[in-house]
Backbone as JSON Lines, residues from 0, in Angstrom:
{"i":0,"aa":"M","n":[183.39,164.89,-17.74],"ca":[184.53,165.44,-16.99],"c":[184.13,166.21,-15.85]}
{"i":1,"aa":"D","n":[182.89,166.92,-16.23],"ca":[182.41,167.85,-14.96],"c":[181.85,166.8,-13.77]}
{"i":2,"aa":"R","n":[181.29,165.73,-14.44],"ca":[180.83,165.06,-13.2],"c":[182.0,164.23,-12.34]}
{"i":3,"aa":"R","n":[182.89,163.91,-12.99],"ca":[184.07,163.39,-12.3],"c":[184.62,164.45,-11.41]}
{"i":4,"aa":"L","n":[184.75,165.6,-11.78],"ca":[185.35,166.73,-11.03],"c":[184.59,167.03,-9.85]}
{"i":5,"aa":"T","n":[183.23,167.16,-10.04],"ca":[182.27,167.24,-8.91],"c":[182.47,166.17,-7.86]}
{"i":6,"aa":"V","n":[182.52,164.93,-8.38],"ca":[182.49,163.89,-7.53],"c":[183.94,164.0,-6.59]}
{"i":7,"aa":"L","n":[184.93,164.36,-7.3],"ca":[186.27,164.45,-6.65],"c":[185.97,165.67,-5.55]}
{"i":8,"aa":"E","n":[185.42,166.8,-5.81],"ca":[185.23,167.96,-5.03],"c":[184.49,167.44,-3.82]}
{"i":9,"aa":"A","n":[183.38,166.55,-4.11],"ca":[182.7,166.23,-3.07],"c":[183.52,165.47,-1.88]}
{"i":10,"aa":"R","n":[184.46,164.48,-2.45],"ca":[185.28,163.73,-1.68],"c":[186.26,164.62,-0.84]}
{"i":11,"aa":"F","n":[186.78,165.62,-1.52],"ca":[187.8,166.45,-1.0],"c":[187.13,167.37,0.13]}
{"i":12,"aa":"D","n":[185.85,167.73,-0.19],"ca":[185.12,168.44,1.02],"c":[184.71,167.68,2.02]}
{"i":13,"aa":"T","n":[184.7,166.46,1.92],"ca":[184.26,165.45,3.07],"c":[185.52,165.01,3.72]}
{"i":14,"aa":"I","n":[186.78,164.93,3.21],"ca":[187.99,164.49,3.78],"c":[188.66,165.53,4.38]}
{"i":15,"aa":"L","n":[188.66,166.59,3.91],"ca":[189.44,168.05,4.45],"c":[189.13,168.22,5.81]}
{"i":16,"aa":"P","n":[188.12,168.29,6.35],"ca":[187.81,168.49,7.67],"c":[188.38,167.49,8.62]}
{"i":17,"aa":"T","n":[188.46,166.27,8.28],"ca":[189.12,165.23,9.22],"c":[190.56,165.14,9.17]}
{"i":18,"aa":"L","n":[191.44,165.8,8.27],"ca":[192.67,165.89,8.21],"c":[193.2,166.51,9.54]}
{"i":19,"aa":"A","n":[194.42,166.09,10.02],"ca":[194.97,166.83,11.13],"c":[195.72,168.05,10.69]}
{"i":20,"aa":"T","n":[195.71,169.16,11.52],"ca":[196.23,170.43,11.37],"c":[197.44,170.47,12.0]}
{"i":21,"aa":"K","n":[198.38,171.52,11.94],"ca":[199.46,171.77,12.61],"c":[199.64,171.88,13.94]}
{"i":22,"aa":"A","n":[198.47,172.33,14.4],"ca":[197.98,172.53,15.87],"c":[197.66,171.09,16.51]}
{"i":23,"aa":"D","n":[196.98,170.22,15.68],"ca":[196.64,169.0,16.08],"c":[197.98,168.1,16.42]}
{"i":24,"aa":"I","n":[198.66,168.31,15.55],"ca":[200.18,167.5,15.61],"c":[200.91,168.09,16.91]}
{"i":25,"aa":"D","n":[200.86,169.4,17.09],"ca":[201.74,169.94,18.17],"c":[201.07,169.53,19.5]}
{"i":26,"aa":"A","n":[199.69,169.34,19.43],"ca":[199.15,168.83,20.91],"c":[199.37,167.4,21.06]}
{"i":27,"aa":"V","n":[199.54,166.51,20.0],"ca":[199.83,165.3,20.2],"c":[201.4,165.23,20.59]}
{"i":28,"aa":"R","n":[202.38,165.99,19.91],"ca":[203.64,166.11,20.62],"c":[203.81,166.31,21.93]}
{"i":29,"aa":"L","n":[202.97,167.49,22.35],"ca":[203.07,167.93,23.94],"c":[202.51,166.75,24.72]}
{"i":30,"aa":"D","n":[201.48,166.02,24.32],"ca":[200.98,165.09,25.19],"c":[201.95,163.94,25.24]}
{"i":31,"aa":"M","n":[202.74,163.49,24.27],"ca":[203.65,162.53,24.23],"c":[204.96,162.94,25.09]}
{"i":32,"aa":"Q","n":[205.2,164.28,25.18],"ca":[206.3,164.83,25.89],"c":[205.96,164.66,27.35]}
{"i":33,"aa":"K","n":[204.7,164.98,27.77],"ca":[204.34,164.78,29.01],"c":[204.36,163.41,29.6]}
{"i":34,"aa":"L","n":[203.81,162.39,28.71],"ca":[203.72,161.05,29.08],"c":[205.2,160.49,29.33]}
{"i":35,"aa":"R","n":[206.05,160.98,28.2],"ca":[207.63,160.56,28.48],"c":[208.16,160.95,29.74]}
{"i":36,"aa":"V","n":[207.81,162.14,30.39],"ca":[208.34,162.77,31.49],"c":[207.69,161.96,32.68]}
{"i":37,"aa":"E","n":[206.38,161.69,32.67],"ca":[205.82,160.73,33.5],"c":[206.37,159.44,33.87]}
{"i":38,"aa":"L","n":[206.45,158.8,32.54],"ca":[207.05,157.55,32.61],"c":[208.54,157.35,33.04]}
{"i":39,"aa":"T","n":[209.28,158.27,32.8],"ca":[210.69,158.47,33.26],"c":[210.66,158.59,34.76]}
{"i":40,"aa":"Q","n":[209.75,159.38,35.33],"ca":[209.61,159.72,36.78],"c":[209.06,158.4,37.44]}
{"i":41,"aa":"A","n":[208.16,157.85,36.89],"ca":[207.96,156.39,37.56],"c":[208.89,155.39,37.7]}
{"i":42,"aa":"L","n":[209.82,155.29,36.39],"ca":[210.8,154.42,36.2],"c":[211.85,154.68,37.33]}
{"i":43,"aa":"N","n":[212.3,156.07,37.58],"ca":[213.3,156.49,38.46],"c":[212.7,155.99,39.92]}
{"i":44,"aa":"D","n":[211.42,156.3,40.07],"ca":[210.91,155.92,41.55],"c":[211.03,154.29,41.83]}
{"i":45,"aa":"Q","n":[210.76,153.44,40.63],"ca":[211.04,152.12,40.88],"c":[212.28,151.58,41.0]}
{"i":46,"aa":"V","n":[213.16,152.28,40.32],"ca":[214.84,152.05,40.56],"c":[215.15,152.29,42.0]}
{"i":47,"aa":"K","n":[214.8,153.45,42.54],"ca":[215.08,153.81,43.89],"c":[214.59,152.79,44.8]}
{"i":48,"aa":"W","n":[213.49,152.33,44.81],"ca":[212.9,151.3,45.59],"c":[213.68,150.03,45.48]}
{"i":49,"aa":"M","n":[213.99,149.78,44.27],"ca":[214.88,148.38,44.02],"c":[216.27,148.51,44.65]}
{"i":50,"aa":"I","n":[216.86,149.67,44.5],"ca":[218.15,149.71,45.03],"c":[218.07,149.69,46.62]}
{"i":51,"aa":"G","n":[217.0,150.42,47.14],"ca":[216.87,150.46,48.55],"c":[216.69,148.95,49.25]}
{"i":52,"aa":"I","n":[215.88,148.19,48.46],"ca":[215.62,146.85,48.84],"c":[216.63,145.87,48.76]}
{"i":53,"aa":"M","n":[217.66,146.22,47.77],"ca":[218.71,145.47,47.45],"c":[219.8,145.68,48.65]}
{"i":54,"aa":"V","n":[219.96,146.99,48.92],"ca":[220.9,147.5,50.07],"c":[220.39,146.81,51.43]}
{"i":55,"aa":"T","n":[219.26,146.73,51.6],"ca":[218.59,146.3,52.96],"c":[218.87,144.72,52.93]}
{"i":56,"aa":"L","n":[218.54,143.96,52.03],"ca":[218.99,142.66,52.0],"c":[220.47,142.39,52.05]}
{"i":57,"aa":"F","n":[221.23,143.18,51.31],"ca":[222.65,142.91,51.63],"c":[223.2,143.13,52.97]}
{"i":58,"aa":"I","n":[222.63,144.24,53.77],"ca":[223.14,144.5,54.96],"c":[222.54,143.41,55.99]}
{"i":59,"aa":"A","n":[221.28,142.83,55.7],"ca":[220.72,141.87,56.57],"c":[221.64,140.44,56.27]}
{"i":60,"aa":"T","n":[221.75,140.09,55.13],"ca":[222.79,138.96,54.93],"c":[224.15,139.13,55.64]}
{"i":61,"aa":"L","n":[224.74,140.22,55.4],"ca":[225.95,140.39,56.04],"c":[225.95,140.26,57.55]}
{"i":62,"aa":"G","n":[224.75,140.76,58.15],"ca":[224.65,140.79,59.65],"c":[224.45,139.25,60.09]}
{"i":63,"aa":"V","n":[223.59,138.55,59.49],"ca":[223.45,137.01,59.81],"c":[224.87,136.42,59.53]}
{"i":64,"aa":"N","n":[225.57,136.63,58.52],"ca":[226.81,135.96,58.43],"c":[227.81,136.32,59.41]}
{"i":65,"aa":"I","n":[227.92,137.49,60.01],"ca":[228.58,137.98,60.98],"c":[228.28,137.43,62.15]}
{"i":66,"aa":"T","n":[227.11,137.31,62.48],"ca":[226.57,136.73,63.68],"c":[227.03,135.23,63.56]}
{"i":67,"aa":"L","n":[226.58,134.34,62.59],"ca":[227.12,133.04,62.51],"c":[228.67,132.92,62.65]}
{"i":68,"aa":"Y","n":[229.34,133.65,61.94],"ca":[230.98,133.65,62.11],"c":[231.33,133.7,63.44]}
{"i":69,"aa":"S","n":[230.79,134.71,64.16],"ca":[231.29,135.07,65.57],"c":[230.66,133.81,66.46]}
{"i":70,"aa":"D","n":[229.51,133.29,66.41],"ca":[229.14,132.04,67.06],"c":[230.08,130.79,66.81]}
{"i":71,"aa":"L","n":[230.27,130.4,65.53],"ca":[231.27,129.49,65.24],"c":[232.62,129.69,65.65]}
{"i":72,"aa":"K","n":[233.02,130.99,65.8],"ca":[234.37,131.26,66.12],"c":[234.43,131.06,67.94]}
{"i":73,"aa":"T","n":[233.29,131.59,68.56],"ca":[233.41,131.04,70.01],"c":[233.14,129.66,70.26]}
{"i":74,"aa":"I","n":[232.55,128.93,69.52],"ca":[232.44,127.44,69.92],"c":[233.76,126.73,69.44]}
{"i":75,"aa":"I","n":[234.54,127.14,68.34],"ca":[235.72,126.65,67.92],"c":[236.86,126.94,69.03]}
{"i":76,"aa":"L","n":[236.81,128.14,69.37],"ca":[237.89,128.5,70.45],"c":[237.61,128.04,71.89]}
{"i":77,"aa":"S","n":[236.32,127.69,72.21],"ca":[236.03,127.09,73.54],"c":[236.63,125.7,73.69]}
{"i":78,"aa":"K","n":[236.84,125.01,72.55],"ca":[237.27,123.76,72.5],"c":[236.3,122.58,73.24]}
{"i":79,"aa":"Q","n":[235.24,122.88,73.2],"ca":[234.19,122.01,73.79],"c":[233.73,121.13,72.71]}
{"i":80,"aa":"P","n":[233.49,119.97,73.05],"ca":[232.84,118.94,71.77],"c":[231.42,119.46,71.46]}
{"i":81,"aa":"V","n":[231.25,119.23,70.12],"ca":[230.2,119.83,69.69],"c":[229.12,118.69,69.55]}
{"i":82,"aa":"A","n":[227.83,118.53,70.03],"ca":[226.94,117.25,69.86],"c":[226.83,117.07,68.37]}
{"i":83,"aa":"T","n":[226.64,115.76,68.21],"ca":[226.69,115.27,66.76],"c":[225.31,114.85,66.4]}
{"i":84,"aa":"N","n":[224.41,114.67,67.49],"ca":[222.89,114.36,67.06],"c":[221.77,115.1,67.94]}
{"i":85,"aa":"F","n":[220.76,114.85,67.6],"ca":[219.6,115.8,68.15],"c":[219.53,115.45,69.66]}
{"i":86,"aa":"E","n":[219.57,114.13,70.04],"ca":[219.33,113.85,71.33],"c":[220.31,114.3,72.25]}
{"i":87,"aa":"Q","n":[221.45,114.38,71.87],"ca":[222.55,114.9,72.98],"c":[222.51,116.37,73.06]}
{"i":88,"aa":"R","n":[221.78,117.28,72.12],"ca":[221.73,118.64,72.25],"c":[220.63,119.03,73.16]}
{"i":89,"aa":"T","n":[219.42,118.33,73.21],"ca":[218.3,118.74,73.6],"c":[217.92,117.97,75.01]}
{"i":90,"aa":"P","n":[217.55,118.45,76.0],"ca":[217.22,117.55,77.03],"c":[215.63,116.97,76.88]}
{"i":91,"aa":"P","n":[215.34,115.85,77.37],"ca":[214.05,115.36,77.05],"c":[212.98,116.34,77.57]}
{"i":92,"aa":"L","n":[211.81,116.31,76.91],"ca":[210.8,117.36,77.44],"c":[210.12,116.66,78.48]}
{"i":93,"aa":"L","n":[209.93,115.48,78.43],"ca":[209.01,114.76,79.67],"c":[209.87,113.72,80.19]}
{"i":94,"aa":"A","n":[209.79,113.56,81.51],"ca":[210.52,112.39,82.09],"c":[209.89,111.19,81.63]}
{"i":95,"aa":"P","n":[210.78,110.21,81.39],"ca":[210.31,108.75,81.06],"c":[209.15,108.27,82.01]}
{"i":96,"aa":"A","n":[208.09,107.45,81.7],"ca":[207.3,106.99,82.48],"c":[207.67,105.99,83.14]}
{"i":97,"aa":"A","n":[207.42,105.66,84.58],"ca":[207.89,104.62,85.23],"c":[207.22,103.41,84.81]}
{"i":98,"aa":"R","n":[207.89,102.19,84.87],"ca":[207.18,101.02,84.46],"c":[207.0,100.17,85.66]}
């Protein structure tokens, strides 16, 4: 029985210094809290950028649509025939060669 008790005491003396103390657990909690704050700040920064880009794209798309609408409105109100193929819309780049 003394031998078994000595073995258990040796194991206990070996394991005891490696166990976490209350101070160790508090330090880990503090580190986790700091990490949580940093992660939240990084996520908020990303959301701000995403919203800014989405607003910019919306305004750009709206501007293009307004421009196209006003150009189409001008064409329709001018009552001019609209060219139906490419050759009617653009003049030739080079004069035809004399034969």
